[in-house]
C-alpha positions as CSV (number, residue, x, y, z in Angstrom):
1,M,-2.8,59.3,16.5
2,R,0.9,58.1,16.3
3,Q,-0.5,55.2,14.3
4,G,-1.8,57.6,11.7
5,V,-5.5,58.1,12.6
6,S,-7.1,61.5,13.1
7,S,-7.9,63.0,16.5
8,A,-11.6,62.4,16.2
9,Q,-11.1,58.7,15.2
10,A,-8.6,58.2,18.0
11,C,-11.1,59.5,20.6
12,K,-13.9,57.3,19.1
13,I,-11.7,54.2,19.3
14,V,-10.7,54.9,22.9
15,G,-14.3,55.8,23.8
16,I,-13.9,59.3,25.0
17,N,-15.2,62.8,24.1
18,R,-13.1,64.8,21.6
19,R,-12.6,67.6,24.1
20,T,-11.3,65.0,26.6
21,G,-8.9,63.7,24.0
22,K,-7.7,67.3,23.4
23,R,-7.0,67.8,27.1
24,W,-5.1,64.5,27.3
25,R,-2.9,65.4,24.4
26,N,-2.2,69.0,25.1
27,G,-2.7,69.2,28.9
28,T,-4.6,71.8,30.9
29,A,-3.7,74.8,33.0
30,P,-4.4,74.7,36.7
31,T,-7.6,76.3,38.0
32,K,-9.1,77.0,41.4
33,K,-11.1,73.8,41.3
34,R,-8.6,71.3,39.8
35,P,-4.8,71.0,39.3
36,G,-3.3,71.3,35.8
37,L,-2.6,68.2,33.7
38,P,0.7,67.7,31.9
39,A,0.6,67.2,28.1
40,H,0.6,63.5,27.2
41,R,2.8,64.2,24.2
42,A,5.4,67.1,24.5
43,R,5.4,69.2,21.4
44,A,8.7,70.4,20.0
45,S,9.0,74.1,19.8
46,R,8.1,75.3,16.4
47,V,10.8,76.5,14.1
48,D,10.6,78.9,11.2
49,S,9.4,76.7,8.3
50,S,9.9,79.4,5.8
51,S,11.2,77.3,3.0
52,R,13.0,74.2,4.2
53,Y,10.2,72.2,5.8
54,P,6.6,71.9,4.7
55,T,4.1,73.7,6.8
56,Q,0.9,72.2,8.3
57,D,-1.2,73.8,5.5
58,E,1.1,72.3,2.9
59,R,0.7,68.9,4.6
60,L,-3.1,69.3,4.4
61,Y,-2.8,70.0,0.7
62,I,-0.4,67.1,0.1
63,A,-2.9,64.7,1.9
64,D,-5.8,65.9,-0.2
65,M,-3.8,65.5,-3.5
66,V,-2.5,62.1,-2.4
67,R,-6.1,60.9,-1.9
68,E,-6.9,62.2,-5.4
69,R,-3.9,60.1,-6.7
70,A,-2.1,63.2,-8.0
71,S,1.5,62.7,-9.1
72,V,4.4,64.0,-6.9
73,R,5.5,66.4,-9.6
74,K,2.0,67.9,-9.9
75,I,1.8,68.4,-6.1
76,A,5.3,70.0,-6.1
77,S,4.4,72.3,-9.0
78,E,1.3,73.6,-7.1
79,L,3.3,74.1,-3.9
80,K,6.3,75.6,-5.8
81,R,8.6,73.1,-4.2
82,S,11.0,70.6,-5.5
83,P,9.5,67.2,-6.3
84,S,12.2,65.5,-4.1
85,T,10.9,67.6,-1.1
86,V,7.3,66.4,-1.6
87,S,8.5,62.8,-2.2
88,R,10.6,62.8,0.9
89,E,7.8,64.3,3.0
90,I,5.4,61.5,2.0
91,R,8.0,58.8,2.5
92,R,9.1,60.0,5.9
93,N,5.8,60.9,7.5
94,Q,3.3,58.3,6.1
95,H,2.0,55.6,8.4
96,P,4.7,53.0,8.9
97,T,2.3,50.1,8.5
98,N,-0.5,51.0,6.0
99,G,1.4,53.7,4.1
100,Q,-1.4,56.2,4.5
101,Y,-0.5,59.9,4.6
102,R,-2.5,61.8,7.2
103,P,-1.6,65.5,7.6
104,H,-1.9,65.8,11.4
105,A,-0.1,62.6,12.1
106,A,2.6,63.7,9.6
107,Q,2.9,67.0,11.4
108,A,3.3,65.2,14.7
109,R,6.0,62.9,13.3
110,A,7.9,65.8,11.8
111,E,7.8,67.8,15.0
112,S,9.0,64.8,17.1
113,R,12.2,64.7,15.0
114,L,13.0,68.4,15.4
115,P,14.6,68.5,18.9
116,R,18.4,68.7,18.8
117,P,20.9,67.5,19.7
118,K,20.1,63.9,18.8
119,P,22.2,60.9,20.0
120,A,24.9,60.1,17.5
121,K,24.8,56.8,15.7
122,I,28.5,56.0,16.2
123,A,28.3,56.8,20.0
124,Q,25.3,54.5,20.5
125,N,26.8,51.5,18.7
126,T,30.1,50.3,20.2
127,E,30.5,47.6,17.4
128,L,30.2,50.3,14.7
129,R,32.6,52.6,16.6
130,D,35.2,49.8,17.0
131,Y,34.9,48.8,13.3
132,I,35.4,52.4,12.1
133,Q,38.3,53.0,14.5
134,D,40.0,49.8,13.3
135,G,39.6,50.9,9.6
136,L,41.1,54.3,10.4
137,E,44.0,52.7,12.1
138,K,44.6,50.7,8.9
139,R,44.7,54.1,7.1
140,W,41.5,53.5,5.2
141,S,39.6,56.5,4.1
142,P,36.1,57.1,5.6
143,E,34.5,56.4,2.2
144,Q,36.3,53.1,2.0
145,I,35.1,52.2,5.5
146,V,31.5,53.1,4.6
147,H,31.4,50.9,1.6
148,Q,33.1,48.0,3.4
149,L,30.5,48.3,6.2
150,R,27.7,47.7,3.6
151,R,29.5,44.7,2.2
152,D,30.2,43.1,5.6
153,F,26.8,43.9,7.1
154,P,24.3,44.0,4.1
155,D,21.3,43.2,6.3
156,R,22.1,45.4,9.3
157,P,21.1,49.0,8.7
158,E,22.3,50.0,12.2
159,M,25.9,49.3,10.9
160,H,25.5,51.6,7.9
161,V,26.6,55.3,8.0
162,V,27.8,57.8,5.4
163,H,31.3,59.1,5.3
164,E,30.2,62.6,6.5
165,T,29.1,61.0,9.8
166,I,32.7,59.7,10.3
167,Y,34.2,63.1,9.5
168,Q,31.9,64.8,11.9
169,A,32.8,62.2,14.6
170,L,36.5,63.0,14.1
171,Y,36.4,66.8,13.7
172,I,33.5,68.0,16.0
173,Q,35.1,68.0,19.5
174,S,31.8,68.1,21.3
175,R,30.8,64.7,19.9
176,G,33.9,62.7,20.7
177,E,32.6,59.4,19.3
178,L,36.0,58.6,17.8
179,R,39.4,59.1,19.3
180,R,40.8,62.5,18.3
181,E,44.2,61.2,17.3
182,L,42.7,59.1,14.6
183,A,42.3,62.2,12.5
184,R,46.1,62.0,11.9
185,A,45.4,58.7,10.1
186,L,43.5,60.5,7.4
187,R,45.4,61.1,4.2
188,S,45.2,64.9,4.7
189,G,46.5,64.5,8.2
190,R,44.5,67.5,9.4
191,A,43.5,67.8,13.0
192,R,40.6,70.1,12.0
193,R,38.5,70.6,9.0
194,K,39.6,72.9,6.2
195,P,36.7,75.2,5.0
196,H,36.0,75.5,1.3
197,R,34.8,78.8,0.0
198,Q,32.2,78.6,-2.6
199,S,33.3,80.0,-5.9
200,N,30.1,81.9,-6.5
201,K,30.6,83.7,-3.1
202,R,34.0,85.0,-4.0
203,Q,34.7,88.7,-4.1
204,P,35.7,90.2,-7.4
205,R,39.3,89.4,-8.0
206,F,40.4,92.5,-9.9
207,S,39.2,96.1,-10.2
208,A,38.8,95.7,-14.0
209,P,36.1,93.3,-14.9
210,M,37.3,89.9,-16.1
211,V,36.1,88.3,-19.3
212,M,35.5,84.6,-18.6
213,I,36.5,81.7,-20.7
214,S,32.9,81.0,-21.6
215,E,33.0,84.1,-23.8
216,R,36.2,83.0,-25.6
217,P,35.7,82.4,-29.3
218,A,34.6,78.9,-30.1
219,E,37.5,78.6,-32.6
220,A,40.0,78.4,-29.7
221,A,38.5,75.2,-28.3
222,D,39.2,72.9,-31.3
223,R,42.8,74.2,-31.8
224,A,42.2,74.4,-35.5
225,I,43.1,78.1,-35.8
226,P,46.5,79.2,-34.4
227,G,47.0,82.3,-32.3
228,H,45.2,81.3,-29.1
229,W,47.6,81.1,-26.1
230,E,47.4,79.8,-22.5
231,G,49.5,81.3,-19.7
232,D,50.5,80.9,-16.1
233,C,53.4,81.4,-13.7
234,I,55.7,78.8,-12.1
235,V,57.0,80.0,-8.8
236,G,60.3,79.5,-6.9
237,S,61.1,79.0,-3.3
238,G,59.0,81.0,-0.9
239,H,56.9,82.4,-3.7
240,R,59.6,85.1,-4.0
241,S,60.5,84.5,-7.7
242,A,58.6,83.3,-10.8
243,I,58.8,82.6,-14.5
244,G,55.9,83.3,-16.8
245,T,54.9,80.6,-19.3
246,L,53.0,80.9,-22.5
247,V,51.8,78.0,-24.7
248,E,50.2,78.3,-28.1
249,R,47.2,75.9,-28.2
250,S,47.5,74.8,-31.8
251,T,51.3,74.2,-32.1
252,R,52.2,73.8,-28.4
253,F,54.9,76.4,-29.0
254,V,56.4,77.7,-25.7
255,M,57.5,81.2,-24.7
256,L,59.0,82.0,-21.3
257,V,58.6,85.4,-19.7
258,H,61.6,86.7,-17.8
259,L,60.6,88.3,-14.5
260,P,63.7,89.8,-12.8
261,N,61.5,92.1,-10.7
262,G,59.1,89.3,-9.6
263,S,55.6,88.6,-10.6
264,R,53.8,91.6,-9.0
265,A,51.1,93.0,-11.2
266,E,52.8,96.4,-11.8
267,H,55.8,94.6,-13.4
268,F,54.2,91.5,-14.8
269,H,52.0,93.1,-17.5
270,V,55.0,95.0,-18.9
271,A,57.2,91.9,-19.2
272,L,54.3,89.9,-20.7
273,A,53.7,92.6,-23.3
274,D,57.4,92.7,-24.2
275,T,57.4,88.9,-24.7
276,V,54.4,88.8,-27.1
277,K,55.2,92.0,-29.1
278,T,57.3,90.0,-31.6
279,L,54.3,87.9,-32.7
280,P,52.4,88.8,-35.8
281,P,48.8,90.0,-35.4
282,H,47.3,86.7,-36.6
283,L,49.1,84.9,-33.8
284,K,47.7,87.2,-31.1
285,R,44.1,86.1,-31.1
286,S,43.6,85.5,-27.4
287,L,45.3,84.7,-24.1
288,T,43.7,82.4,-21.4
289,W,44.9,82.8,-17.9
290,D,44.0,81.7,-14.4
291,Q,42.8,84.2,-11.8
292,G,46.3,84.8,-10.3
293,N,47.1,88.2,-8.8
294,E,49.8,88.8,-11.4
295,M,47.1,89.5,-14.0
296,A,45.5,92.3,-12.0
297,R,46.4,94.7,-14.8
298,H,45.1,92.5,-17.6
299,H,43.2,95.4,-19.2
300,V,46.5,97.4,-19.5
301,F,48.2,94.4,-21.1
302,S,45.3,93.7,-23.4
303,T,45.4,97.3,-24.7
304,A,49.2,97.4,-25.1
305,A,49.5,94.1,-26.8
306,D,46.2,94.3,-28.7
307,M,45.4,90.8,-27.4
308,P,42.2,89.9,-25.5
309,V,42.5,88.1,-22.2
310,Y,40.1,85.4,-21.0
311,F,40.0,84.0,-17.5
312,C,39.4,80.4,-16.3
313,E,36.9,79.5,-13.7
314,P,38.3,79.3,-10.1
315,G,39.9,75.9,-9.4
316,S,39.7,74.7,-13.0
317,P,43.3,74.1,-14.2
318,W,42.0,71.7,-16.9
319,Q,40.7,74.8,-18.8
320,R,44.4,75.5,-19.6
321,G,45.5,71.9,-20.1
322,S,48.4,72.5,-22.5
323,N,49.9,75.1,-20.2
324,E,49.6,72.8,-17.1
325,N,51.3,70.0,-19.0
326,T,54.1,72.4,-20.1
327,N,54.6,73.6,-16.6
328,G,55.2,70.0,-15.6
329,L,57.9,69.7,-18.3
330,L,59.6,72.9,-17.2
331,R,60.1,71.5,-13.7
332,Q,62.8,69.3,-15.2
333,Y,64.7,72.5,-15.8
334,F,63.4,74.6,-12.9
335,P,62.9,72.3,-9.9
336,K,60.5,73.3,-7.1
337,G,62.2,75.1,-4.3
338,T,64.8,76.8,-6.4
339,N,65.4,80.6,-6.7
340,L,64.1,81.3,-10.2
341,S,65.4,84.9,-10.2
342,T,68.9,83.6,-10.9
343,Y,68.0,82.5,-14.4
344,T,68.8,85.0,-17.2
345,R,66.8,85.9,-20.3
346,E,69.3,83.9,-22.4
347,Q,68.9,80.8,-20.2
348,L,65.1,81.0,-20.5
349,D,65.4,81.3,-24.3
350,T,67.6,78.2,-24.3
351,V,65.1,76.1,-22.3
352,A,62.2,77.3,-24.5
353,A,64.2,76.4,-27.7
354,E,64.9,72.9,-26.3
355,L,61.2,72.3,-25.6
356,N,60.1,73.6,-29.0
357,S,62.5,71.3,-30.7
358,R,61.1,68.1,-29.0
359,P,59.0,65.9,-31.3
360,R,55.5,65.7,-30.0
361,K,53.1,62.8,-30.4
362,T,50.1,65.1,-30.5
363,L,51.7,66.9,-33.5
364,G,52.3,63.7,-35.5
365,W,55.9,63.7,-34.2
366,E,56.6,67.1,-35.6
367,N,58.0,69.6,-33.1
368,P,56.4,73.0,-32.1
369,A,59.1,75.0,-33.8
370,E,58.4,73.3,-37.2
371,R,54.7,73.8,-36.8
372,L,55.1,77.5,-36.0
373,S,57.6,78.1,-38.8
374,K,55.0,76.8,-41.3
375,L,52.5,79.3,-40.0
376,L,55.0,82.2,-40.3
377,A,56.2,81.2,-43.7
378,P,54.8,83.4,-46.5
379,A,52.1,81.8,-48.6
380,P,53.4,80.7,-52.1
381,H,52.2,82.9,-55.0
């Protein structure tokens, strides 16, 4: 049966009755007349195969459809599963020699792979372990080691691993395939793994619903129409002080928000509204911000300034590219680790004026102040 034949065929080949074959496979309980027989093949305990693994009924259906030469996508559609799941099932559990897919043999092969834990590949192969440890001592990344292994040993699959295997060997203490201190050779230098929260599992950031950047008017994307702004905060030492930054997407004009009381939400929306109140209505079309806590009262600001606010996706700073670039330029004036609360409103205005007078390649070597003045100039009669 391990070779892919059915139970009835296996019994016929061996020359025994089918009931005898069943007893040999599954064992028998002891009776008064005879002792019990152990199972010839220990079965793994069944796990809940609700959605991840095909059930035995599904394997029967797959075998029938394979005999009819149905396509993988058709089988997957009938079973309401991914085509890759069906393809992987056939590839893993078909007969290793003749390639035939038999449902009972496939079920047996799948069950034989279920028991955990399994011996780790790195722990079993000392040559592989030494190669990986040597690479880590050279400060190679796990991904670099993996690709170099495939180049050095193209015809030896026992020397091939994926980079996740190396990370698990370093970070999971119970395994211990690699020396613990080698984790310090990683670029992150972390002794343990840092979990990453999934963005779609985050709790709502603010009490007032956010309007996401996907709903921002399309005119903001091509920068053809002025009045769409990007904003953020640069923070000082210990995150105890901050300066708000605003950049107009079309002209790259910069405005700085003075925050003498810090960037807490109850003060921030007032300072932000005071900064943009001097703008004419046609230059207050939208404001795009990240999901920082300082914008918790974005709905209050939006009403006071008559300016809609849109929020970027989590961890997507490129959605405010102009603002991120400007923040980098501002660090020439406000280095990291300094106390930003010492700067006055006049000093911020001076820095903004200096940035707005710089010629910019993206503006055809005009400066932002010149571009904005053209927009504010009254149209000729």
